N, C-alpha and C positions, 0 to 999 in steps of 0.2 A: 860339979860333975857334969860332963857333957854326954849327950846322947849320940848314937851313931845310927844313920839310916840303913835299914836292912832290905827294904823293898819299897816299891812305888807303884802307883796306879795312875793311868792317864785316861782322859776322856776320848771321845771319838775323833777329836781334832788333833790328838797327840799331846795335849797340854797336861802336865802333871797336876793332878788334883789332890792326891793323898800320898802320904809317906808312912811307912811303918818303921818304928825304932826297934833296935835289937832288944830282945827280952819282952816285947809287947806282942800280943796277938791281934790287936785292933789297929786300924789305920787312923792317922791324924790328918785332918785337912791341911792343905797348904796354907790357907788363911790363918790357921792357928800356928803352923810351923814357922812362918815367916818372922813373926816377932821373936820367937825362940832363937832363930838363927841370927837375927840382928843383935841379940843379947849375948851371942857367943855360946849358946847352950847346945848347939848341934855341931858335932865334929866334922871337919872337912867340907863345910858348906857355907855359902854366902848368898846374899840376896841381890838380885839384879833389879835396878830401878830404871827402866827404859824411859827415855825422854820423848819418845814418839807416840805417846798415848796408850801404849800397851800396858797391861797391869804388871805389877811386881811379881817376880817369880824366883824360886830357889834354883841354885846351881851348885853342883859339887865343884870343889877346887880342882884344877887340872893337875894330874899326877902321872899321866901316861898309861893308866890302867882303865879299861873299859867297864869291867864288872861293877864298879862303884858309881857309874854315871846314872843319873835318874832315868833317862830315856831307856838305857839298857835294862835297868831293873823293871821298868814298866813293860818291857817287851816291844818297844817301838823301834829298835834297831837290830 
């Protein structure tokens, strides 16, 4: 069974730090969500592994809709 992200929080730099899954009231840290996404436990999401020294991060799969983008959920756009 996969989880779906319903909301996100960002820090002052605009980096996504936490996500909230549908049906949950509490947020989960991105550090905890990344391994879940790598195991295929989060719907419509993948992990980006930058090669330029930046840390790994979550990204929703492109589908032409904005409402399910993490930045939009966090209010950054």
